[in-house]
KEZADO-615240 format. One line per field, with one value per residue: x, y, z of N, C-alpha, C, CB in turn; residue number from 0. Coordinates in steps of 0.001 Angstrom, whole numbers, plus 524288, in hexadecimal, padded with zeros to 5 digits. Glycine has a CB too. Layout:
# residues N
n.east: X  ...
n.north: Y  ...
n.up: Z  ...
ca.east: X  ...
ca.north: Y  ...
ca.up: Z  ...
c.east: X  ...
c.north: Y  ...
c.up: Z  ...
cb.east: X  ...
cb.north: Y  ...
cb.up: Z  ...
nr: NUM  ...
//
This chain:
# residues 209
n.east: 5FE9F  5F0BC  5E772  5DD68  5D03D  5C604  5B89F  5AF5F  5A3D8  59926  58F97  58775  57F37  5807F  58A35  58917  581FC  5887E  58F91  58922  589E5  58F49  5948D  59877  594B5  599E9  59FEA  59A08  59BCF  5A28C  5AD8C  5ACB7  5B297  5BCFC  5BD11  5BC6C  5C57D  5CCE7  5CCCA  5D198  5DB90  5E9B6  5EA9A  5E1AC  5D735  5CCC6  5C20E  5B7A9  5AD96  5A134  595A8  58AEF  57DE9  571CC  56967  5648B  55864  5566E  557DD  56001  56725  5689E  56CFE  57756  57A8E  57B70  58309  58BD4  58C9D  58ECB  59883  59EC1  59E6A  5A570  5AE3D  5B1BB  5B28E  5AB44  59F15  59286  586F3  57A0D  56EA0  561F2  559F4  54FB5  5437B  53CF0  5318C  53094  52BF2  52AA5  52B0E  5280A  52382  51D95  5202B  521C2  52B64  534B0  53EAC  54B1F  551AB  55CB4  55F2F  56363  56E78  57505  5731A  577CA  58214  585AD  58437  58B7C  5952B  595DC  5959B  59E90  5A67A  5A594  5A7D2  5B157  5B45C  5B963  5C348  5C1BD  5B715  5B096  5A765  59EF2  59756  58DF6  585D1  57FD7  57B96  58290  58899  58614  58A1B  5941C  5980B  596DC  59DD7  5A779  5A716  5AAD8  5B467  5B748  5BCE0  5B6AB  5B39D  5AEAA  5A9C2  5A58A  59CC5  59E2F  59B06  593E8  58F30  58FD4  58D91  58C7C  591C1  59BA9  59E10  5A195  5AB5C  5B8A3  5BC4C  5B619  5B620  5B41A  5AF48  5AE63  5B76F  5BE85  5BF37  5C591  5C759  5BDBF  5BDA4  5C582  5C162  5B94B  5B199  5B490  5B009  5ABFD  5A86F  5AC3F  5A51C  5A3B6  59FEA  5A309  59D6C  59D12  59BBE  5972D  59926  58DE6  58792  58381  5898C  5939D  5924E  5926F  59CE3  5A1D3  59EFF
n.north: 2F528  2F5F1  2F563  2FECB  2FBCC  2FAEC  2FD6D  2FCA0  3029A  3003E  30638  2FFC1  300FF  30B43  30B22  303C0  3099C  311F1  30CA4  30A74  31314  31A45  3125D  30B11  301B6  2F89D  2F6DF  2F117  2E6C1  2E51E  2E3F2  2E683  2E6C1  2E60E  2EF61  2F717  2F4FD  2F884  302E6  3037A  308CB  30655  304A8  300B4  2F7F1  2F114  2EC35  2E99A  2EA88  2EFB9  2EE18  2F3DC  2F146  2EDB1  2E2FC  2E1FF  2E1A9  2DF74  2D5A8  2D3AB  2DB42  2D8F9  2CEE4  2D17B  2D8A0  2D1F6  2CADA  2D225  2D3C8  2C9B3  2C7A9  2CF14  2CC1B  2C3F0  2C73F  2C8C4  2D2A5  2D8F1  2DD45  2DBA0  2E356  2E386  2EB8B  2EF15  2EF1A  2F620  2F5F3  30116  308B0  310FD  31D49  3249F  3328C  339A7  333D0  32BAA  3215F  314A4  30D64  3037F  30534  303B5  303C9  3043B  30081  3029A  301DE  30A5E  30C2F  302B5  303E9  30C6B  30898  300AF  30592  30C38  3049B  2FEA2  30602  308F5  2FF55  2FDFE  2F770  2F9FA  302E2  30ADD  3101D  30EAD  31488  311E3  318D4  32175  3253A  32DB3  32AB5  32560  32BA7  32DF4  3255A  32460  32E2C  32C1E  3241C  328E8  33116  32AF8  329C3  322EF  31F95  32285  320F6  32597  320B3  32315  31BE1  31814  32389  32745  33083  33882  3442B  3467E  33E88  3400D  3497B  347A7  343BE  345CA  3415F  338C5  32C30  32A9A  32061  31E81  322C1  31B70  31355  30B8F  3057C  30066  2FAB2  2F3B5  2EDF7  2E767  2DC3B  2CE91  2C834  2BF06  2BA54  2B247  2AC83  2AA91  2A0A4  29BB1  29DEA  2A328  2B009  2B960  2C4A6  2CD30  2CCE1  2D67E  2DE15  2DB81  2DE44  2E8AC  2EB3D  2EA2E  2F2CD
n.up: A1040  A12A3  A08D0  A051B  A06E7  9FDED  9FAB8  9F0FD  9ED33  9E4DF  9DDC3  9D796  9CFF4  9CCBE  9C922  9C0C0  9BA80  9B732  9B0BB  9A82E  9A21A  9972F  99169  998A8  99AF3  9986F  9A0E5  9A7D2  9AAC7  9B413  9BC73  9C840  9D1BD  9CDCF  9C818  9CFEC  9D5E3  9CFA1  9D206  9DB5E  9E380  9E5EF  9F06C  9F3E9  9F593  9EF7E  9F590  9F4A9  9EB77  9EC72  9E712  9E385  9E061  9D9B1  9D605  9C91E  9C25A  9B7AC  9AEA3  9A7C2  9A9DE  9B458  9B3A7  9AF0C  9B693  9BF51  9BBDC  9BBCD  9C660  9CA51  9C53F  9C977  9D407  9D4B1  9D83F  9E551  9E9C6  9E5F1  9E9F9  9EA00  9EC96  9ED93  9EA89  9E86F  9DCED  9D7E4  9D19A  9CC48  9C94A  9BEC2  9BAA8  9AFE6  9AFF5  9A883  9A011  9A4E6  9A3AA  9A86E  9AEAA  9B2B4  9BBBA  9C1FB  9CDEC  9D56A  9E264  9EF79  9EE16  9F016  9FB0E  9FE96  9FB0F  A00E3  A0B65  A0B34  A0966  A1248  A1A0E  A17D5  A188E  A2363  A2857  A2531  A1C5C  A1380  A0F14  A0840  A006F  9F51B  9EDBD  9E36A  9DC76  9D769  9DD6E  9E562  9EEEC  9F3E4  9F9F9  A04FA  A0A7E  A071D  A0AE1  A15F6  A1746  A1522  A1CA0  A24AF  A2337  A1B87  A0FA1  A0420  9F67D  9EA48  9DEFE  9D208  9CA58  9BD07  9B4C7  9BBC4  9C589  9D0C6  9D68C  9E0DD  9E677  9E1EB  9E5CB  9F003  9F001  9ED55  9E411  9DAC2  9D561  9C84E  9C16E  9B6CD  9B22F  9B308  9AB3E  9A75B  9AF72  9B132  9A7CA  9A8EA  9B0BF  9ADD8  9AF2D  9AB9E  99FCB  9A275  9AEE9  9B8E8  9C25F  9D0B2  9D1EC  9C93F  9C010  9B36F  9B0BC  9A717  9A10D  99F38  9934F  98EC9  99466  99103  986CC  987E2  98962  980D6  97A92
ca.east: 5FA21  5EBC0  5E41D  5D8A3  5CBC2  5C286  5B364  5AC6D  59DEC  5978C  589A5  58771  57BFB  582C1  58ED5  5873E  57F7D  58CD7  591B9  58593  58AA4  5949F  59637  59B6C  59200  59E5B  5A27B  5964C  59E00  5A700  5AFA8  5ACFE  5B736  5C1BD  5BCC6  5BDB8  5CA7F  5CFBB  5CD0B  5D467  5E0BD  5ED1D  5E9E7  5DBE4  5D4AE  5C750  5C028  5B25A  5AA1E  59C57  59302  58532  57A62  56C9B  5689B  56063  55480  55672  55980  564C6  56A90  56967  57180  57C36  57C55  57CF5  58804  58FD4  58D42  5918E  59E14  5A22C  59EF9  5A96D  5B216  5AF98  5B2B2  5A63B  59AD6  58D50  58334  575A9  569FB  55CC0  558A0  54AB2  54068  53916  52E68  53208  5281B  52CCD  527A6  52644  51FAB  51A59  52171  5232B  52F76  5373F  5445B  54DC3  55496  56012  55DF6  566E9  57485  57706  5737F  57B51  58756  58614  584C7  59073  59947  596AD  596E0  5A40A  5AA24  5A5D5  5AA03  5B6AE  5B539  5BC6E  5C5C5  5C008  5B253  5AFC1  5A1A2  59EA2  5925D  58D51  580B5  580B4  579B2  586F3  58B6D  58638  58DA6  59A37  59905  59755  5A35C  5AB69  5A78C  5AD52  5BA35  5B84D  5BD4D  5B252  5B469  5AA2C  5AA62  5A053  59C0D  59EC5  5975E  59024  590DD  58CAB  5903C  58C22  59639  5A084  59FF1  5A330  5B090  5BC97  5BBB6  5B358  5B76B  5AF9F  5B128  5AEDE  5BC07  5C1CD  5BC51  5C961  5C686  5B944  5BEA7  5C8E0  5BE45  5B53C  5B20E  5B593  5AAE8  5A9B7  5AA70  5AB05  5A2F2  5A643  59E14  5A4B7  59A12  59F21  597D1  5987C  5970D  5896B  58821  58264  58DB7  597E4  59215  59459  5A2D1  5A3AE  59CF5
ca.north: 2F8D1  2F3AE  2F88D  300B5  2F8F6  2FDF3  2FB48  2FFE0  301EC  301C1  306E1  2FC8A  3031C  31075  30975  301CA  30D81  3149F  309EB  30AD1  317C0  31AD8  30D32  30886  2FC7C  2F509  2F50D  2EEF6  2E212  2E7B2  2E1D8  2EB17  2E6D4  2E79B  2F4DF  2FAEE  2F3D2  2FBD7  30865  3039C  30A00  301E9  3039C  2FFBE  2F29E  2F06B  2E7E4  2E855  2EDD1  2EE9F  2EF43  2F3D4  2F12D  2EA2E  2DF9D  2E478  2DDE3  2DDA2  2D04B  2D40D  2DEA5  2D562  2CAD5  2D44A  2DAAF  2CD69  2C97F  2D592  2D308  2C4DC  2C7FB  2D21A  2C957  2BFDA  2CA58  2CA12  2D81C  2DB06  2DC99  2DD9A  2E48C  2E559  2EE0D  2EE0F  2F1C3  2F687  2F812  304EE  30A36  315B4  31F8F  329B6  33710  33C05  3303A  327BB  31C58  31181  309AD  301E8  306E8  3016A  3071C  3010D  30231  30095  30189  30F39  30AE2  2FEF5  305FB  30FB6  3056F  2FD4C  3096A  30E24  2FFC4  2FCD5  30A27  30886  2FA85  2FDEE  2F3A9  2FC12  30837  30EB2  30E48  311A9  31483  31262  31A44  3278E  3263D  3312A  32852  32319  32FD3  32E07  3208A  3264C  33271  329D7  3214B  32D64  33305  326F7  329C0  31E34  32174  320C6  3235F  3252F  31F72  32362  31881  31A84  326F4  328AE  334D1  33A7E  34937  34674  33BED  342D7  34E64  3456D  34191  3487D  33EE7  333D5  3293F  329B1  31B5F  31E20  3241E  31719  30F19  307CC  30118  2FD3F  2F738  2EF43  2EB3E  2E3F7  2D62F  2CB3B  2C6C3  2BA34  2BA0B  2AD8A  2ADCA  2A6C8  29B72  29998  29EF5  2A7B7  2B431  2BC47  2CA40  2CD86  2CEA5  2DC2F  2E0FC  2DA7E  2E159  2EED9  2EB35  2EA25  2F759
ca.up: A11F2  A106E  A0509  A06AB  A0495  9FAF3  9F905  9ED1C  9ED5F  9DF93  9DD12  9D2EE  9CADB  9CADC  9C633  9BB5F  9B6DE  9B556  9AD08  9A3E8  99F19  99432  98F87  99C8F  99C09  997AA  9A617  9AB84  9AC5C  9B659  9C0CB  9CC05  9D524  9CA89  9C6D1  9D451  9D6D2  9CC47  9D3FE  9E02A  9E3D7  9E7D4  9F676  9F4EB  9F466  9EF18  9F8E5  9F327  9E86C  9EE2B  9E264  9E579  9DC02  9DA5D  9D1B7  9C5D8  9C0E3  9B272  9ADC7  9A4F3  9AD4D  9B8F0  9B24A  9AE4C  9BBF0  9C2AE  9B9AA  9BE21  9CC46  9CB46  9C3A0  9CD35  9D941  9D4D4  9DB9D  9EA63  9EB23  9E3EB  9ED6E  9E7B8  9EFC0  9EA3D  9EC7C  9E574  9D7FE  9D8A8  9CDB1  9CDAF  9C547  9BD05  9B708  9AD3F  9B14F  9A425  99C6B  9A7C9  9A29A  9AD96  9ADDC  9B76C  9BC8C  9C5DB  9D194  9D968  9E7B8  9F3A6  9EDB7  9F25E  A0073  9FF5A  9FB07  A0560  A0FD2  A0AB4  A096B  A175C  A1D64  A16BC  A1B54  A28FC  A2A2F  A23AA  A18F4  A0FEE  A1090  A0474  9FE28  9EF92  9EC46  9DE15  9DBAE  9D701  9DF7F  9E9D6  9F358  9F62B  9FCA2  A0A65  A0C6C  A061F  A0EA6  A1B31  A1759  A14FF  A220C  A2864  A216F  A1803  A0A48  9FFFC  9F100  9E717  9D94B  9CF33  9C674  9B7CA  9B324  9C02E  9C870  9D544  9D866  9E68F  9E7F3  9E016  9E951  9F51F  9EF6C  9E9DF  9DEDA  9D9C5  9D0E6  9C414  9BF6B  9B09C  9B0FC  9B354  9A815  9A61C  9B3B8  9AF82  9A3AA  9AB48  9B51A  9AC31  9B038  9A6E6  99D73  9A586  9B43D  9BB92  9C7E2  9D491  9D0F5  9C460  9BB95  9B06D  9AFEC  9A359  9A0CA  99C37  98D86  98E10  995F7  98E18  981E9  988D2  9897E  97B2D  9776D
c.east: 5F4F3  5E921  5DEC7  5D3E8  5C764  5BD2A  5B16C  5A651  59BB3  591A4  5895C  583F7  57E89  58762  58D61  584E5  58444  58F0B  58EBC  58715  58FC1  59782  59993  598D8  595F8  5A0D9  59EA0  59895  5A311  5A8B7  5AFCB  5B0B0  5BC6E  5C16C  5BEE8  5C313  5CE08  5D054  5CF78  5D9BA  5E417  5EC13  5E460  5DA77  5CE90  5C527  5BAF8  5B04D  5A46E  598A0  58D0F  581AD  5755A  56BE7  563E2  55CBE  553F9  55940  55FAE  568E3  56C1F  56DA1  576BE  57DDF  57E62  5826D  58CF1  5905F  5906F  59730  5A0C4  5A28A  5A285  5AE66  5AFF3  5AFCA  5ADA2  5A137  595B0  58969  57E46  570DC  5654A  55C84  5529C  547C7  53C9D  536DC  52FC1  52DF3  52A95  52915  5251C  52275  51BE7  51C14  52377  52750  531B3  53D3C  5465C  5517D  557AD  55FDD  5625A  56C93  57740  5778C  577A6  580E5  588CD  587A6  58A99  5954F  59A86  5980C  59CA9  5A7D3  5AA44  5A80B  5AF5A  5B77E  5B832  5BF4A  5C410  5BB0D  5B216  5A9E2  5A106  598C8  591CD  5879E  581D4  57E1F  57DAE  58971  58ADA  58A1B  59382  59BDF  59AA9  59CAA  5A7B1  5ABB8  5AAA3  5B2D1  5BB61  5B882  5B945  5B3F2  5AF9A  5AC52  5A54B  5A098  59C3B  599F4  5931D  5924B  58D7E  58F61  59049  590B7  59B91  5A229  5A1B1  5A960  5B41F  5BC85  5B8E6  5B56D  5B356  5B14E  5B11B  5B499  5C03C  5BFEF  5C052  5C91E  5C268  5BA91  5C1A5  5C5AE  5B98C  5B627  5B31D  5B024  5A8AA  5AC0A  5A8BC  5A98A  5A4E7  5A43F  59FF2  5A1A0  59CC4  59AF9  59A1C  595EE  591B7  58A17  5879A  5873D  59299  597B5  593CC  599BF  5A501  5A1DF  5A140
c.north: 2F66F  2F767  2FA4F  2FD8A  2FCBA  2FB03  2FEF3  2FDDD  3039B  301EA  304A0  2FF0D  30837  30F02  30715  305DB  3117F  3120B  309CC  30F6B  31788  3163E  30A36  3030F  2F834  2F360  2F30B  2EA10  2E2AF  2E420  2E5EB  2EB30  2E831  2EDD7  2F863  2F961  2F764  301E0  3083D  305AD  305AA  300DF  3024D  2FA2D  2F2AB  2EB8C  2E639  2EC16  2EC08  2F132  2EF33  2F49A  2EEA4  2E74D  2E1D9  2E0B9  2DC9B  2D953  2D0C9  2D74D  2DB87  2D182  2CD52  2D6BF  2D679  2CB7A  2CD38  2D483  2CDCD  2C4FB  2CA95  2CF2F  2C51C  2C229  2CB41  2CF9D  2DB5F  2D9B8  2DEBA  2DE3F  2E661  2E7B9  2EC0F  2F183  2F157  2F8A3  2FC55  3065B  31007  31886  3247E  32E83  33A13  338FC  32CE5  322BC  3197D  30D66  307B5  303F4  303A4  30467  30348  3036A  2FFBF  30151  305BA  30EAE  30732  300BF  308C8  30C81  30299  30191  30B03  309C4  2FEED  300C5  3094E  303A0  2F9AF  2F8BD  2F4F8  3010D  30C2D  30C9C  31110  31096  315AD  313A7  32019  32899  32937  32EC7  325E0  3269C  32F2D  329B1  32279  32AE0  32FDE  326B0  324F5  32FB4  32FCC  32603  32472  320BC  31F69  32421  3226B  32446  3201B  31EFD  31B1D  31E26  3285F  32C85  33617  33F40  3491D  3436B  33E2B  34783  34C8C  34474  345D3  346C4  339A5  3312A  32875  324D4  31B36  31FB8  31FC8  312A1  30AA7  303DA  2FE04  2F901  2F2A0  2EC75  2E7CF  2DEDB  2D368  2C944  2C266  2BA51  2B4CB  2AE23  2A964  2A1AA  298F6  29B79  2A367  2AB62  2B7C1  2C0B8  2C99D  2CF63  2D424  2DF8D  2E055  2DD44  2E736  2EF2D  2EB7A  2EF0F  2FB15
c.up: A0F4F  A0CD4  A06F1  A03EF  A029E  9FA01  9F524  9ED7E  9E857  9DFA1  9D7C9  9CE37  9C9B3  9C7D3  9C04A  9B805  9B4A4  9B081  9A7DE  9A034  99B8F  99342  99352  99E32  99AE0  99C62  9A98A  9ADDF  9AF26  9BBB3  9C53B  9CFFA  9D280  9C99B  9CB91  9D6BA  9D48D  9CDF9  9D92D  9DFF2  9E65E  9ED9E  9F7BC  9F2B9  9F437  9F17B  9F742  9EFAD  9E985  9E98B  9E3C8  9E098  9DD43  9D51D  9CE60  9C3F3  9BB8F  9B19B  9ABE2  9A812  9B272  9B811  9B14E  9B37F  9BF62  9C0E9  9BBC2  9C3AC  9CCD8  9C988  9C76A  9D282  9D90C  9D7DA  9E116  9EC65  9E9EC  9E744  9EB49  9EC13  9EC9C  9ED5F  9E96F  9E0DC  9D7B9  9D34B  9CF43  9C914  9C43C  9BA11  9B4D0  9ADFD  9ACC6  9A0C7  99FF8  9A6E2  9A7DC  9AB95  9B30F  9B797  9C11E  9C958  9D54E  9DE23  9EB96  9F304  9F07A  9F88C  A019A  9FF8D  9FF70  A0A1D  A0F75  A0B8B  A0F4A  A1AE0  A1C50  A1957  A20A6  A2B46  A2823  A205E  A1468  A1109  A0CA1  A01C2  9F8C6  9EE49  9E649  9DC99  9DA79  9D962  9E45C  9EEA6  9F609  9FA74  A024A  A0CA0  A0BB9  A09B4  A142E  A1B8D  A17AF  A19CB  A25F5  A267A  A1E0B  A1248  A064D  9FA4D  9EDF1  9E108  9D648  9CAD4  9C11C  9B622  9B777  9C360  9CD45  9D712  9DE2D  9E90F  9E6B4  9E441  9EEA4  9F4D8  9EC10  9E3F9  9DF6E  9D56A  9CD04  9C142  9B9BF  9AF21  9B10B  9B040  9A746  9AABA  9B392  9ABB2  9A5A4  9AF2F  9B372  9ADF5  9AAEB  9A4F4  9A07A  9AAAD  9B6C7  9C10C  9CB18  9D40E  9CC4C  9BF2E  9B8F7  9AED4  9ABB7  9A2DC  99DCB  996E3  98C8B  98FE6  9930F  98889  98301  98884  983E7  977ED  976F5
cb.east: 5FB37  5E7E6  5E337  5D887  5C970  5C52A  5AF50  5AF08  59B4C  599B1  5872D  5854E  5753E  5844B  591CF  58337  57AA0  590C5  59289  58001  58ADD  5983A  5991A  59BEF  58CB9  5A23D  5A567  590FE  59E99  5A555  5B4D0  5A880  5B7BC  5C1C6  5B6E5  5B92A  5CB89  5CD29  5C795  5D499  5E131  5F321  5EB84  5D83A  5D666  5C5E8  5C000  5AEF1  5AB7F  59B7E  59485  5840B  57CC4  56701  56798  56286  54FDB  55811  55582  563B7  56776  56471  5701F  57BA1  577CF  578AF  58763  58E9B  5875E  58ED7  59EF9  59FE6  599FD  5AAE4  5B35A  5B214  5B729  5A570  59C18  58AF5  5852C  573BA  56A71  557B1  55B8B  549FE  53DBB  53B0B  528A6  53669  522AD  52D92  52AC0  52A7D  5233C  514E5  52578  51DA2  533AF  536F1  544F2  5502D  550A3  565BF  557F9  5661D  57662  57337  56EBB  57A9F  58828  580FC  57FE8  590BF  59793  59214  59345  5A528  5A883  5A0D7  5A6AB  5BA6C  5B0E0  5B99C  5CC1B  5C47B  5AD56  5B3EA  59E6B  5A0B7  58F6C  58DCE  57D63  57E84  575D0  58ABE  58990  580AC  58C8D  59B15  593B8  59261  5A455  5AA39  5A268  5AA17  5BE47  5B366  5C276  5AB6B  5B957  5A687  5AC5E  59F45  59758  59F78  59509  58EB2  59116  58C0F  58D5A  586E4  595E2  59F60  59B33  59FEC  5B023  5C223  5C134  5ADD7  5B92F  5AED8  5AE11  5AA7C  5BD21  5C27D  5BA17  5CF05  5C639  5B54A  5C177  5CE1D  5BC26  5B499  5AC87  5B980  5AB61  5AAED  5A86E  5AF3B  59C6E  5A58E  598C6  5A458  59426  5A1FD  59686  59858  59B46  585F2  5843E  57D38  58E8E  59861  58C41  592D8  5A4FC  5A18B  5980C
cb.north: 2FF42  2F232  2F573  3068E  2F51E  2FF5F  2FA9C  2FF1B  30521  2FDD9  30D21  2F6F3  3040D  31477  30512  2FD84  310F9  31504  30521  30B76  31C6C  31E33  30DC2  30C42  2FBA8  2F753  2F968  2EDD4  2DECB  2EE11  2DFC2  2EBBA  2E1AB  2E44E  2F64A  2FAE8  2EF09  2FB7A  30B16  2FEAB  30ED0  30332  30891  3044F  2EE91  2F09B  2E961  2E7DF  2ED7E  2F0EA  2EB41  2F898  2EE8C  2EDE0  2D9DC  2E74B  2DF6A  2E11C  2CD50  2D676  2E414  2D270  2C794  2D888  2DD68  2C8B9  2C9E2  2DB36  2D2B2  2C086  2CA8D  2D7E5  2C746  2BDFB  2CFD4  2C706  2DA74  2D8E2  2DF14  2D9AA  2E854  2E0A9  2F408  2EF11  2EF22  2F9F6  2F40A  30974  30939  31529  320CB  328C5  33AD1  33D69  32BE9  327E3  31C5B  30E55  30C0F  2FBBE  30D45  2FDB8  30B01  30077  30047  2FB2D  301BA  313F2  308DD  2FB54  3091A  3128C  3014B  2FA0C  30E53  310FD  2FA62  2FC6E  30FD2  3092B  2F619  2FE42  2F1BC  2FC98  30804  30FDE  30F7A  30F3F  318E2  30D64  318C3  329E0  32127  336C1  324E6  321DC  33529  32D51  31AB5  3286C  33624  3261C  31DF1  33184  333A0  32176  329FC  31962  32027  322AA  320F6  32A87  319C4  32971  315DB  31607  324BA  32431  3393D  33661  34E6C  3440D  33739  3455F  352BF  33FE7  33BBB  34770  33E1C  33491  32487  32EBF  31703  3223C  32808  3159F  31156  30A5E  302E8  300A0  2F9DF  2F157  2EF63  2E3EF  2D3BA  2C647  2C533  2B499  2BED4  2AA1E  2AE3E  2A85E  29B61  293D6  2A041  2A5F6  2B75D  2BA00  2CE81  2D092  2CC25  2DDD0  2E009  2D4CB  2E126  2F155  2E611  2E50B  2FA10
cb.up: A0FE8  A14C6  A0038  A056F  A08B0  9F5D1  9FDA6  9E6D9  9F1E6  9DB3E  9DD81  9D481  9CBDB  9CF81  9C9BB  9BBEF  9BA45  9B972  9AEF9  9A600  9A2E6  996E9  98A8E  9A149  99875  99471  9A8FD  9A8E3  9A803  9B7C7  9BF89  9CE89  9D79E  9C4AF  9C56C  9D8E1  9D54A  9C736  9D44D  9E23F  9E69F  9E6FC  9F9ED  9F216  9F8B6  9E9D2  9FE89  9F78B  9E264  9F420  9DDED  9E9E6  9D797  9DBB9  9D3B7  9C158  9C27D  9AF2E  9A941  99F97  9AED9  9BA35  9AD32  9A9F7  9BEDF  9C246  9B388  9BD5D  9CF76  9C8A3  9BEA1  9CE1E  9DB39  9CEDD  9D90F  9EDFC  9E85F  9DE6A  9F26A  9E36A  9F361  9E6E7  9EC1A  9E8F3  9D2DC  9DD65  9CB60  9D082  9C696  9BA25  9B9D7  9A6F7  9B459  9A157  99889  9A67D  99E30  9B085  9AA8D  9B7CF  9BDD2  9C3B8  9D4D6  9D807  9E950  9F445  9E817  9F0DE  A024D  9FB9D  9F6E1  A0654  A1007  A0459  A05FE  A1944  A1BDA  A1077  A1A92  A2AF7  A28C7  A28B5  A17A1  A0BF0  A10B5  A005F  A01CF  9EA5E  9EFB0  9DB7B  9E019  9D068  9E07A  9E8BB  9F24A  9F201  9FB00  A0C67  A08AB  9FFEF  A0F37  A1C60  A125F  A112C  A2420  A2898  A26DA  A1895  A0866  A0276  9EDEC  9E7D0  9D892  9CC8C  9C752  9B3A4  9AE7B  9C391  9C4FE  9D9E3  9D668  9E843  9E5E6  9DA17  9EA3C  9F659  9EC71  9EC15  9DC26  9D8F0  9D264  9BFBA  9C16E  9AD73  9B419  9B88E  9A246  9A54B  9B88D  9AD2C  99F66  9AE0B  9B8CC  9A6BD  9B2EA  9A845  997A0  9A2D9  9B788  9BB46  9C83B  9DA1F  9D0CD  9C4EA  9BD19  9ABA1  9B53D  99F83  99D9A  99EAA  98A2C  99156  99AF2  98DB3  97F86  98E66  98C54  97860  979F1
nr: 0  1  2  3  4  5  6  7  8  9  10  11  12  13  14  15  16  17  18  19  20  21  22  23  24  25  26  27  28  29  30  31  32  33  34  35  36  37  38  39  40  41  42  43  44  45  46  47  48  49  50  51  52  53  54  55  56  57  58  59  60  61  62  63  64  65  66  67  68  69  70  71  72  73  74  75  76  77  78  79  80  81  82  83  84  85  86  87  88  89  90  91  92  93  94  95  96  97  98  99  100  101  102  103  104  105  106  107  108  109  110  111  112  113  114  115  116  117  118  119  120  121  122  123  124  125  126  127  128  129  130  131  132  133  134  135  136  137  138  139  140  141  142  143  144  145  146  147  148  149  150  151  152  153  154  155  156  157  158  159  160  161  162  163  164  165  166  167  168  169  170  171  172  173  174  175  176  177  178  179  180  181  182  183  184  185  186  187  188  189  190  191  192  193  194  195  196  197  198  199  200  201  202  203  204  205  206  207  208
//
């Protein structure tokens, strides 16, 4: 009997900001495919992890983010889909202080498009949406209306009551810390061109705290 094909759609920034909480920064250097393979049942096969993000502008963060992307891209099941990261002027209403802030754009639309397209094209039998962003709801509803099974996973320490109300249960990923621990990338990852990529020093320090 053929296994059910599963595609996982990860809201990258939502996932990242979840890891920033409660000392989970030690899991930044994460093998995304290995992590979600640990959630598969015996009758399921993970065919892709579609990771939606955008490139940040800060030099240090950009280098660490790019290292994470490159390390994960050694696995052909990891599919990186990039949106935009835009700078916005922010003014404090209380003191008038001006500062720059950044806003990630397009990921919610891209995730929605991919979920619906894959469901209608029958690229998978099951979709797992990893996000606590309620903007995902219309796409999830549309896929479900077409009798396509959709499951919701909340990134660590992230919640959405609107998404939770759609399902009898939602996976809360912080309850599975042992799977994160077992899914860390090795300190050195050999890329396809032979280059040896090392875990960013700042992220390695988090693992020893």
